[in-house]
N, C-alpha and C positions, 0 to 999 in steps of 0.2 A: 504494500500500500504506500502511495506517495504522500508527500507533505500536505497537499491540498485535501485529500480525503481524511488525513489525520486531524487537520485543523477543523474540518467540518464536524467530525466526531466530537472534538473538544468543545466546539461552539454549541453543539446540541446539549452536551452535559451541562454547560453553563447557562442554558436557556436563552441563547442568543440567536437562534434560528427558529423559523416556523416551517413545518413540513406539510406539503400538499397544496393543491390548486386553490381551494376555497380560502384557506387561511392566508396564503400568499396574496391573494386578491385583496383581502381585508387589510393586510399590512401595507400594501401599495397604496390603497385608497386613503388610509389614515396617515400616510407618510412615515410610518414606522419602519418601513423597509429601506435599507441602504443599497442592497444589491440583491438581485434575483438570479438564481442559478437554474438553468433549464437543461435537462438531460438532452444530449444530442439525438437520442432515439425516442424522445417524447413524440406524441402524435402531432401532426401538422396543425390541427385545430387548437391543441393546447398551446403550442408555440405561438401561433397567430394571436390568440386571445391574450396571453401574458405579455407579449411584445407590444401589442396595441395599448394595453393598460399601463405598462411601464413608460411608454412614450408619452401617453396622455398626462401622467403624473410626474414625469421627468425623473424616473428611477432607472439606474443603470441595470442592465441585465447582460448575462453572458451564457452561451451554450457550452456546457462542459460535462464530460463523463457520460456514462451509460446508466440507465435507470437501475439496473441490478447492482452495479458497483456503488452508486450513490446510496442506494438502499442499504447495502451491506455496511457501509461506513456509518450509517445512522441507526443500525439495529432493526431495519425493516426489510421487507422483501424487495419492493421497488419504490423508488421515489423519482417522479418526473420533474417536480418543481419544488424549490425551497427558497425562502426569504431569509437573508442575513440581516439582522437588526442591530449590528454593532459596527461602528465605523472602523475600528482597528482590525477586526476580523475581515471585513469587506476589503479593506485596502491590502491586507496580506494576500487574500485570495486573488485579487486583481493583479498583483505583482507576481504571483506564482503560477498563474494559469497560462 
């Protein structure tokens, strides 16, 4: 596992990320989200909806990793979308992706 996945796991334990489409949408709308991670193999509809929302609310987003690997680093089966709600963790991820 690389540094990015390790940091995502640490962020989860620290309560600094939200996992899933609906929660991520709420975080983006409330400007709680600093960075949105979208799995590269997420469905096209999911990608379009999240990217539209991020653009509308001026939130950075990046496509990274696969659903299963993201899920594994977070103790889940699959994760398509997650919201990073901490500035330091978001900048670390952006610098290492």
